Backbone as CSV, one residue per row, in Angstrom:
resi,resn,N_x,N_y,N_z,CA_x,CA_y,CA_z,C_x,C_y,C_z
1,MET,141.323,111.715,-13.701,142.524,111.981,-14.461,143.825,112.391,-14.076
2,THR,144.665,111.124,-13.720,145.966,111.509,-13.120,147.387,111.311,-13.361
3,ASP,147.500,111.103,-15.203,148.293,111.157,-15.638,149.114,112.373,-16.236
4,ALA,150.298,112.923,-15.188,150.641,113.727,-15.628,151.739,114.062,-17.049
5,GLU,151.640,115.199,-17.497,152.517,115.089,-19.267,153.411,116.347,-18.908
6,PRO,154.454,115.996,-19.584,155.332,117.090,-19.830,154.976,118.016,-21.001
7,ILE,155.439,119.366,-20.827,154.247,120.460,-21.581,155.254,121.654,-21.566
8,SER,156.084,121.655,-23.082,156.580,122.660,-23.763,156.409,123.924,-24.417
9,THR,155.148,123.144,-25.080,154.398,124.054,-26.336,153.217,124.399,-25.561
10,TRP,153.254,125.539,-25.702,151.528,126.465,-24.842,150.497,126.743,-25.987
11,THR,149.104,126.033,-25.859,148.175,126.597,-26.675,147.719,128.211,-25.583
12,GLU,146.790,128.381,-26.361,146.068,129.523,-25.742,145.411,129.431,-24.716
13,PRO,144.824,128.194,-24.867,143.899,127.598,-23.743,144.558,126.930,-22.276
14,ASP,145.432,126.449,-22.882,146.552,125.876,-22.064,147.124,127.197,-20.944
15,VAL,147.802,128.248,-21.848,147.990,129.285,-21.024,146.802,129.945,-19.956
16,ALA,145.549,130.216,-20.476,144.534,130.200,-19.683,144.257,129.231,-18.613
17,ALA,144.069,128.124,-18.459,144.254,127.113,-17.526,145.121,127.318,-16.424
18,VAL,146.509,127.707,-16.848,147.710,127.352,-16.085,147.742,128.810,-15.029
19,THR,147.138,130.108,-16.217,146.524,131.058,-15.482,145.563,131.182,-14.303
20,ASP,144.676,130.701,-14.680,143.522,130.269,-13.569,144.046,129.770,-12.014
21,LEU,144.812,128.782,-12.772,145.537,127.594,-11.351,146.469,128.592,-10.453
22,LEU,146.948,129.523,-11.229,147.880,130.167,-10.194,147.197,131.161,-9.572
23,ARG,146.431,131.393,-10.106,145.513,132.776,-9.425,144.586,132.058,-8.010
24,LEU,144.711,130.547,-7.855,143.874,129.987,-7.290,144.975,130.293,-5.851
25,LEU,146.181,130.112,-5.720,147.406,130.578,-5.214,147.455,131.804,-4.706
26,GLY,146.634,132.562,-5.134,146.655,134.381,-4.889,147.664,135.141,-5.467
27,HIS,147.829,134.684,-6.518,148.991,135.395,-7.746,148.244,136.095,-8.359
28,ARG,148.222,137.718,-8.759,147.782,138.661,-9.572,148.646,138.387,-10.955
29,VAL,148.332,137.464,-12.209,148.763,137.503,-13.726,147.831,137.514,-14.214
30,GLU,148.100,137.925,-15.634,147.071,138.091,-16.683,147.891,136.797,-17.975
31,PRO,147.024,136.437,-18.570,147.520,135.579,-19.622,149.101,135.980,-20.126
32,ASP,148.855,136.943,-20.771,150.169,137.613,-21.695,151.283,136.912,-20.588
33,ALA,151.296,137.916,-19.290,152.620,137.599,-18.500,152.605,136.198,-18.479
34,MET,151.392,135.736,-18.289,151.862,133.838,-17.907,152.457,133.330,-18.967
35,GLN,152.120,133.546,-20.101,152.770,133.166,-21.415,154.280,133.568,-21.741
36,ALA,154.605,134.657,-21.138,156.144,134.630,-21.301,156.823,134.354,-20.239
37,ARG,156.180,133.972,-18.849,156.863,133.340,-17.728,157.109,131.907,-18.626
38,LEU,155.896,131.344,-18.936,156.055,129.732,-19.398,157.044,129.874,-20.835
39,ASP,157.497,131.104,-21.580,158.582,130.452,-22.695,159.899,130.762,-21.906
40,ARG,160.065,131.205,-20.448,161.234,131.606,-20.009,161.620,130.066,-19.364
41,LEU,160.817,129.242,-18.782,160.982,128.018,-18.136,161.115,126.892,-18.843
42,THR,162.311,126.844,-19.715,162.396,125.937,-21.011,163.246,124.791,-20.099
43,ALA,163.574,123.649,-20.641,164.473,122.409,-20.478,165.611,122.935,-20.271
44,GLU,165.793,123.995,-21.458,167.425,124.086,-21.847,167.795,125.122,-20.663
45,ALA,166.875,125.745,-19.842,167.118,126.599,-18.441,167.133,125.957,-17.055
46,GLY,167.005,124.726,-17.493,166.796,123.433,-16.361,165.401,123.578,-15.740
47,HIS,164.316,124.024,-16.653,163.127,123.472,-15.720,162.377,122.453,-16.700
48,ARG,161.192,121.985,-16.220,160.203,121.219,-16.518,158.792,121.825,-15.777
49,THR,158.033,121.581,-16.576,156.475,121.801,-16.233,155.878,120.545,-16.979
50,TRP,154.754,120.336,-16.198,153.608,119.190,-15.950,152.231,119.646,-15.863
51,VAL,151.634,119.077,-16.663,150.042,119.295,-16.351,149.147,117.883,-16.472
52,VAL,148.064,118.311,-15.418,147.366,116.855,-15.414,145.734,117.756,-16.311
53,ARG,145.539,117.126,-17.261,144.233,117.268,-17.694,142.830,116.622,-17.407
54,GLY,141.585,117.385,-17.373,140.875,116.746,-17.272,140.145,116.243,-18.417
55,ASP,138.930,115.690,-18.084,138.147,115.112,-19.585,137.928,115.915,-20.757
56,ASP,137.938,117.144,-20.396,137.888,117.602,-21.595,139.148,118.389,-22.110
57,GLY,140.173,117.887,-21.882,141.540,117.992,-22.212,141.984,119.274,-21.420
58,ARG,141.445,120.130,-20.955,142.027,121.486,-20.073,142.833,120.954,-18.697
59,PRO,143.544,121.741,-18.815,144.641,121.489,-17.615,143.882,121.804,-16.256
60,ILE,144.118,121.021,-15.597,143.094,120.915,-14.047,144.502,121.059,-12.888
61,ALA,145.633,120.660,-13.274,146.695,120.768,-12.320,148.024,120.795,-13.095
62,VAL,149.028,121.534,-12.592,150.111,122.163,-13.060,151.154,121.957,-12.180
63,ALA,152.526,121.691,-12.561,153.548,121.735,-11.160,154.638,121.914,-12.293
64,GLY,155.713,122.736,-11.829,156.921,123.364,-12.176,158.335,122.486,-11.316
65,ALA,158.965,122.824,-11.968,160.550,122.189,-11.442,161.463,123.119,-11.948
66,GLN,162.629,122.983,-10.968,164.236,123.468,-11.921,165.147,122.335,-11.300
67,VAL,166.026,122.603,-11.546,167.285,121.751,-11.320,168.452,123.037,-10.995
68,THR,168.729,122.944,-9.817,169.992,123.664,-9.853,171.146,122.684,-8.653
69,TRP,172.257,123.704,-8.739,173.690,123.554,-8.570,173.794,124.369,-6.915
70,THR,174.355,123.562,-6.007,174.385,124.291,-4.794,175.995,124.359,-4.385
71,TYR,175.999,125.156,-3.346,177.411,125.397,-2.843,177.875,124.056,-2.230
72,ALA,176.643,123.313,-1.435,176.794,122.331,-0.246,177.046,121.141,-0.805
73,SER,176.890,120.937,-2.356,176.729,119.525,-2.454,177.615,119.581,-4.217
74,ASP,177.546,117.825,-4.185,178.242,117.563,-5.558,177.172,117.409,-6.830
75,GLU,175.633,117.290,-5.717,174.880,116.589,-6.655,174.037,117.474,-7.074
76,PRO,173.280,117.703,-8.275,172.338,118.781,-8.359,171.105,118.474,-7.315
77,THR,170.231,120.197,-7.186,169.151,119.741,-6.076,168.250,120.116,-6.937
78,ALA,166.845,119.425,-7.039,165.570,119.340,-7.722,164.583,120.105,-6.944
79,GLN,164.345,121.519,-7.305,163.339,122.253,-6.819,161.598,122.092,-7.123
80,LEU,160.716,121.859,-6.459,159.577,121.648,-7.165,159.002,123.285,-6.547
81,LEU,158.712,124.008,-8.113,158.191,125.441,-7.294,156.962,125.617,-7.482
82,LEU,156.359,124.692,-8.433,154.844,125.375,-8.101,154.231,123.706,-8.333
83,LEU,152.811,123.615,-7.566,151.996,122.680,-7.821,150.658,123.099,-7.010
84,VAL,149.931,122.799,-7.892,148.438,123.449,-7.882,147.564,122.546,-8.224
85,VAL,146.427,122.227,-7.530,145.235,121.241,-8.347,143.954,122.093,-7.841
86,ASP,143.153,122.389,-9.370,142.140,122.367,-9.219,140.912,121.968,-7.800
87,PRO,140.685,122.604,-7.422,139.700,122.341,-6.289,139.078,121.204,-6.878
88,THR,138.299,120.976,-7.732,137.556,120.355,-8.186,138.465,118.369,-8.126
89,ALA,139.761,118.745,-8.452,140.465,117.647,-9.047,141.124,117.129,-7.571
90,ARG,140.812,117.863,-6.598,141.476,117.312,-5.716,141.080,115.999,-4.417
91,ARG,141.829,115.563,-4.124,141.657,114.326,-3.212,141.125,113.019,-4.406
92,HIS,141.696,113.054,-5.257,141.819,112.120,-6.409,142.818,111.649,-6.540
93,GLY,143.789,111.741,-6.070,145.586,111.699,-6.005,146.342,112.419,-7.348
94,THR,145.575,113.579,-8.097,146.168,114.282,-8.914,147.316,115.118,-8.495
95,GLY,147.674,115.406,-7.195,148.996,115.863,-6.472,150.078,115.076,-6.673
96,SER,149.376,113.870,-5.809,150.436,112.507,-5.736,151.088,112.395,-6.928
97,ALA,150.126,112.187,-7.895,150.583,111.934,-9.378,151.830,112.971,-9.882
98,LEU,151.531,114.210,-9.522,152.338,115.243,-10.212,153.874,115.304,-9.172
99,LEU,153.401,115.272,-7.654,154.801,115.097,-6.809,155.372,113.922,-7.343
100,GLY,154.759,112.593,-8.006,155.595,111.453,-8.654,156.362,111.482,-9.403
101,THR,155.762,112.410,-10.661,156.296,112.789,-11.535,157.916,113.591,-11.484
102,PHE,157.641,114.346,-10.407,158.289,115.254,-10.262,159.608,114.364,-9.842
103,GLU,159.240,113.668,-8.824,160.461,112.875,-8.113,161.367,112.116,-9.074
104,THR,160.314,111.515,-9.886,160.935,110.542,-10.893,161.996,111.297,-11.967
105,TRP,161.751,112.544,-12.260,162.038,113.641,-13.433,163.628,113.545,-12.583
106,ALA,163.414,114.026,-10.961,164.480,114.575,-10.235,165.619,113.576,-10.408
107,ALA,165.153,112.526,-10.026,166.303,111.201,-9.965,166.904,111.138,-11.453
108,GLU,166.340,111.171,-12.356,167.025,111.066,-13.986,168.051,112.009,-13.857
109,GLN,167.287,113.501,-13.314,168.508,114.314,-13.946,169.945,114.594,-12.542
110,GLY,170.013,113.388,-11.756,170.747,112.958,-10.853,170.427,113.905,-9.834
111,ALA,169.557,114.522,-9.107,169.307,114.730,-7.868,169.143,113.789,-6.843
112,ARG,169.817,113.757,-5.853,169.484,113.270,-4.720,168.695,113.982,-3.395
113,ARG,168.698,115.097,-3.732,168.186,116.250,-2.574,166.848,116.811,-3.435
114,LEU,165.597,116.700,-2.721,164.477,117.242,-3.595,163.844,118.409,-2.369
115,SER,163.325,119.574,-3.197,162.989,120.303,-2.107,161.363,121.173,-2.837
116,ALA,160.719,121.432,-1.888,159.187,121.682,-2.753,159.392,123.291,-1.644
117,VAL,158.974,124.326,-2.759,157.959,125.711,-1.962,156.630,125.417,-1.822
118,SER,156.081,125.726,-0.666,155.022,125.811,-0.308,154.701,127.353,0.407
119,ALA,153.480,127.951,0.020,153.474,129.179,1.004,152.863,128.969,2.125
120,ALA,153.390,130.430,3.221,153.186,130.036,4.468,151.861,129.451,5.168
121,ALA,151.220,130.408,4.073,149.987,130.230,4.885,149.015,128.848,4.351
122,THR,149.313,127.776,3.718,149.033,126.702,3.144,149.056,125.390,4.139
123,ASP,148.620,125.192,5.224,148.653,124.085,6.397,148.348,122.765,5.450
124,ASN,147.425,122.897,4.656,146.585,121.724,3.840,148.009,121.468,3.090
125,ALA,148.981,122.181,2.019,149.850,121.902,1.348,150.943,121.201,2.233
126,HIS,151.079,121.686,3.452,152.246,121.317,4.288,151.891,120.420,4.378
127,ARG,150.432,119.848,5.071,150.667,118.362,5.692,150.522,117.489,4.239
128,PHE,150.476,118.142,2.931,150.758,116.865,1.603,152.220,116.504,1.813
129,TYR,153.251,117.532,1.713,154.180,117.323,1.256,154.735,116.486,2.930
130,GLN,154.140,116.685,3.892,154.845,115.852,5.022,154.305,114.324,4.974
131,ARG,153.012,114.162,4.904,152.735,112.937,4.644,153.593,112.103,3.422
132,ARG,154.294,112.894,2.589,155.189,112.181,1.582,156.668,112.130,1.712
133,GLY,156.925,112.594,3.448,158.429,112.571,3.255,159.272,113.527,3.450
134,TYR,158.427,114.617,3.018,159.232,116.006,2.971,159.231,116.716,4.808
135,HIS,160.084,117.220,4.799,159.951,118.226,6.281,160.229,119.720,6.301
136,GLU,160.399,120.365,6.984,160.736,121.789,6.788,162.345,121.619,7.144
137,ALA,162.952,122.434,6.252,164.171,122.597,6.130,164.851,123.724,6.391
138,GLY,164.434,124.592,7.369,165.078,125.939,7.187,164.459,127.109,7.032
139,VAL,164.157,128.081,6.791,163.471,129.330,6.448,163.848,130.231,5.533
140,ARG,163.064,130.284,4.302,163.288,131.069,3.344,163.244,132.512,3.812
141,TYR,163.531,133.470,3.524,163.741,134.877,3.340,163.435,135.729,2.278
142,THR,162.391,136.708,1.943,162.315,137.161,0.752,162.345,138.606,0.767
143,ARG,162.596,139.163,-0.022,162.757,140.728,0.011,162.454,141.307,-1.181
144,MET,161.414,142.348,-1.569,160.980,142.547,-2.980,161.924,144.044,-2.790
145,LEU,162.566,143.815,-4.311,163.466,145.419,-4.519,162.583,146.369,-5.276
């Protein structure tokens, strides 16, 4: 399965599956917290979330994005904030399908610049984006308060 579907209404099994997918990235998250996050990341807030479902209907991949306006451009920038594929669904075009869905959505939002967030220690993810025309564009610094 590689059909990405936008999702805005979350069932309990969908939230559980997305929670499990985020844990693959090393995030500590519980389903209740994940539900609250998903409830905030709405189209009205400039976000979009897509899932790819396995044969059993359970999400096996998720991607999330937002549109932002910057000081350096008159067009919005679309940011891919999340893309994770269950290991059993990798190397079947699932990630590429989600990335393509994001890119189409971004163009529909008027974005001419796309960015993707990728963890510093995920070389496979970096190569995934590079093979699809993305390049490193600066360094992002983070500080926890």
